[in-house]
N, C-alpha and C positions, 0 to 999 in steps of 0.2 A: 855716872850714868851707866845703867846696866842694860845692854842690848842682847836679846836672844833671837837667833835666826833658826827657824825650823826648815831644814832642807839644805843639803850640802852639795847640790849640783852646781852648774855654772852660775845661776842667779845668786845662790847663797854665798858662793865663794867671792864673786865680784862685790856683793854687798858688804861682806865682812872686811874685805881689803879696803874698800872705799870708806867704811866707817873708821877703820884704824887711821887712815890718813886724815880724815876730817875731825876725829876725836882721839887724839893721842893717849888720853888717860882713861878712856872708857873701858868698861868690862864688856867683852864680846864672847858669846858662846855660840858655836856653830854645831847644830845637831843633825846627824844623819842616821838612817836606819839600816845601813848595810855595814858589814865588817871591814870593807876596804876603805882606803883613803878616798877623799873626794875625787871622782872620776867623771869622764864625759861619756854619755851613752852614744853620742855620735861617733865615738872612736871604736865602738865594739865591732863594726864590720871590718875595720883594718886589723883588729885582733883575730877575727875569724879567717881572714885571708892569710894571716901569718906575717904581715908586714911589720907588726909591732908585738911586743910581749904585753903582759898585763900592766907593767909599769908604764908603758906607752899610753895607756888610757888615762893615767892620773892627770888631773888638772894642774897640779904643781909638782914638778919632778923632784924637787929637793924635799927630802923627808923632814927636814927641820924648818921648812918654810913657815908653817902656821905657828910653831913655837916661837920663832923669832918675831913674828907679827903680834905675838901675845893674843892669839885667837885660840880659845879653848875648843878642841874637837871632842864632842860628846856623842855617844851612840845611844839611840833610842828612837821610838816612834811615838809621835804625839797622839794622845788619846782624847784629850779635851783641853779647852782653854777657859779659865775662869777670869772674865774681864774685870770683875769687881776686885778680886784678890790680886789681879795682875800676875797670874800664874799659869804655867803650862804643865799638865800632868803627862808623864811618859808611861809607856807600857810596862816598865819595870817598877813602877810605883814612885819614881823620882819626880819631885816637883821643882820646876825652875821658875823663879820669880823674875820679873822684868820691869823696866821703866818703859822701854819701847820694844815692840815685837815685830819681826818680819816673818811672814809666811811665804816660803819659797819651796813648797812641798811637791811641785811638779805634777806629773800625771802617772797613771798606771794603765797597763794594757787591758783592753776589753777582751773577754772571752765570750763570743756570741752564744746565744742559747741553742746550741746544736747538740743533739743526743750524741754522747761519746766524746765531747770536747775535753773531758777530764781524763781521757785515756793516757797511759804512761808514754805513749809515742808522741803526744802533743806537747809542744813547748812554745813559750813566748821568747822573744829576743829583746829583753828590756834591761836586764841586769847583767853584771859581769858573771854571776853564777849561771844565768841562762846561757851566756855565750860559751862557758866552759862545757856545758852539756852538749850544745850543738856542735862544738868543735870535735868532741869525742864521737858523735854519731854521724855527722855529715862527711863520711869518707867517700873517696872517689867511687863512682858507680852507684852510690846509695840513691834510692828513689825518694825524692823529697817533694812533698806537697806544701805549698805556701798559700795560706788564706789571706788575701788582701794585697793590693798593688797600689797602695798610697805612697806617700813620700818615704815613710820609714820602710814600708814593704819593699820599695824599689832599691833602697840602700842595702837591705838584707839580701835581696835577690842578687845583687852584684857580688856580694861576698860568697853566697852559696854557689853561684855559677862558677866562680873562680876555683872552688874546691873540687870541681869535676863531678858533681852530682848530676843525676837525671832529674831536672827540676820542672815542675808543673805549678803554675800560678793560677789561682781562681779569684776573680774580682767581681763583686756584686754590681759595681757600676758599669756603665756602657763603654768605658774606656779605662786605660791605665791612668793612674794619678788623677782621679776625677776632681779632687779638691784643689788641684794646682794647675791643671792643663785644660785648655779648650778641647772640644770634641776632636777637632782636626789634629791637634798636637798629641793628645792621648792615644789616638788611633795610630799615629805615626810611630810612637814609642813602642806600641804593641808589635807592629810589623818588624821593627828593629830587633826586638827581643826574640821573636820567632825566627828571624834570620840568623840569630846567634845561637839557636838551638834550644831555647826555652819555650815550652808549651804554655800558652796563655789562653785562659777561658774568661772572657768578659761577659757581663750581663748574666752571670751564673752564680748560683749559691751552692755551698756544701750543705746538704740536708741532713746527713747523718754520718757518723763515724762508728765503725764496729770492727772487731777482730776479723782478720781475713780467715775464711774457712779453709782456704787452700794453702796459705803460706804462713805458718806459725811465726808470731812475733811482728807481723806486718798488720797494717790497718787498712780497711776498705772504706773509701769515701764515696757516698752516693751523691751525685750532683743533680741539680734541678733540671739539667738537660737530659737526664735519663742515663747518663754514662756512670760507670763505676771505675774509680782509680784505686790502685793499690800502692801504698807508700810505706817505707821503713821509718820515715820521720815526717811529722807534720809541724810546720811553723805557723803559729797564729799571729798575724800582723794585721788584725782587723780594726785597728784604731786605738785611741787612748781616751782617758777621762780624768779630769782634775782630781787630785787628792784633797777633798774638802770635808769628808765625813766627820772628822774630829771636831769641826767647828759648829756642829749642830748645837743649838741652844746657847751659843756664845754671844749672839746679837750681831755678829758679822753678817752682812747681807750677802746672800748667795743666789745665783741663778744656776747656770751650768758651772761656772767658776765663781771666784770672789770678785765682787764689784769694787772698783777702785776709782778714785778721782785722779786729776792730773798730777797730784803729788804722790800718787801710788798709795794713798791712805784709804783704808776701808771705812765702812760706816761707823766703826768704833774708834774713837780717838786713841792715838799712839799704837795702833795696830796697822801695819802696812803689808802689802803683798807684791810679789814680783814673779815674773816667769810664766810658765805654762799653766799655772793655777789661776791666773787672773783673767778677768774680762775688763780690758782697758779700752779707752777711746781709740777708734780707728782713725788713722791719719787722713783718709779721704772722706769717708762718710760721716765721721763724728759720732757714730754709734758705738756702743760697747760690743766688743767681739773677743772671742778666744783666738789667739794667734800664736800657736805654740812653736815658735822658732827661736833659735839661740840668740841671734842679734837683738831681737826685741827683749828677750829675757835679760841680757846684759845691760841694755839701756835702762830698762825698768829698775833693775837692781841698783844702778848708780843713782838714779833719781830718788828712789826710796831711801837709800842710805844717807844721802845728803840731807834730805828732809828730817830723817831720824836724828841726825847730828845737829840739827838746828840751822842748816844752810838752805834756805828756800830754793827749790828747783822744780821745774815742770817737765812732765813727759810730753813730747810733741805729738804723740799718737803712734799707734801700732801700724806698721807697714808690712804687708806681705812681701817677703824676700825669700825666694826659693831658687836654689841652684842645685841641679841634680845630675850626677854622672851615672847613666844606666848602660853598663857594658860598653863604655866608651862613647856613648852619645850624650852630649851635654845639652841639657834643657834648662830653661829658667822661666820664672814668672814673677811679676812684680805688681804691687798695688791691686787695684780692682780689675784684674785681668779678664773677668767675664763681661765687663762693660757696664754701662749705665742706661737706665730707661730714658729715652729721648736723646741719648748721646749718639756719636757716630763711631764706626770702627772699620778696620780694613784687615784682611787676612791674605797672606801670600804663602803658597806651599809649593815646594819642589820635592815631590814624593820620591823621585828617582835618587836624588842625592841627599835625602833626609835633611832638608832645610825648611824651616817654617818660621813665619813671623806674623804676629797679630798685634795691632795697636788699637787701643780704645781711648776715646776722647770724650770729655765733657766740656762744652764750649771749645776754647782753644787750648785747654790743658790736656796733657797726656796723663790719664789716670790709671792705666793698666797696660801691661804688655806681656806677651808670651813669645819665647824664641826657642828654636831647636837648631843646633849646629851652627850658631852664629855667636860664638863666644866674644867676638870683638865688640858686640853691641851691649854686653851685660852692664858695664859701668854707665854707659850713656843712657840706657833705659831707666835705670834706677835714679840717675842724677836728674833727669828731666821730671820724673814723677815726684821725687822727694823735694826737688827745688821749686815745685809748683811753677814751672817756667811757662809763661804765656808764649805760645808759638805764633800767634798772629796768622799771617798768610801762609806760614809754613805748615799749618795743619792741613790745608787743602793739598799742598804738594805731597805731604806724606800719605794722604788718602789716595792719591794717584800713584805714588811709588814709595812704599814704606821702607825700602832699602836705603833711602836718603836720610835715615835717622841721624847719622853722624854729621851730615851737613847741617841739618836742623839744629843739632846741639851746638855746633860751632857758631852758627849764625845767631842763635837766640840766647843760649846760655852764656857763651863766651863773648857775645856782642862783637864778634869779629866782622870786619868789613872785607869779606872774601868774595871774589867774583868767580873763582874757579877752585875746585878741589879735585886734584888729579886732572883728568881729561873731561870731566863732566861739568857743564855750565850750571850755575845756580840760577 
């Protein structure tokens, strides 16, 4: 059996290793389009901070790991897939034939249609090569403008601030991390960043970038607010989009990403997909969604690989799992954190101490949660949501006091007969 995996990020690597365990005699080719060994994009901020070297970003630290696993590492970018011939054409003209194919090509950063966005001072932070450029330019005191304050943007923000730059962030949404945080939580994170010396503009767009007339080598950014900012370096963190262009005319069904079933198979037999490139079933709603986070990518990769190897397996659904450290403030969101039409929810905020908790219910199930500064609740929130734990009368108690979430978990998930937890009666 000949397996080809396009994409050597976390999903591709997990799939290749799973295939080797499940199919000891199969041929496995892992294709990546960058010159480095397989590495983690999520490790790039640690590289920028200086906590790790380039080798620290590698997904497998042993240089001989893939050779020992008999996984062939190939370099190339997929240009097209011929499903009749069962072949993938790469950009260097190479053709790889397959019995089963896994697409794990991930995403690419978006450059918004802003005049001047292709200026030499503008960089994305998506590849190891990008990170090298930024590390060279983001010196202490440099004026840095970042476009976007989403999940990835906030991770980059953390790294840039640690380098001692003068950092300004511009976010189109009405709050920071708008696709992960409720309005109250996103606004709290903004206040925290400003307290730490980062200037943050929300509900604001960069309308144009142009060379500064007064400071050679710098760029002037005109904002929708009417302000103009001058920067030595611009980081574009305005979102990502799945890498699916090479699948045009392949017969693989696409919307924003690749449509897959519970086996992670596409609409074409023997072609599977995993990771950020997929639109898989959501754990709560049952609808197909893009959910570009690494835990889901790894789960999908394992399921896809097992099915490719002939061992039936099902993906239980994509669950939003986000944990973020923003300049020392830990925030998290799980599941359908924005709530459900007809459902109930509760929000508790301690603005002075940067503590926040939001719980969202459908019937007596916890379907979504958002927390800031409450790290002890992270595992409990995820466990109750992922376990589809019926809370019964505990739902009403949590609506009255959401801080009792640990008690609810012990009482319902662990089925413990506990009358008291600490000094608080249940």
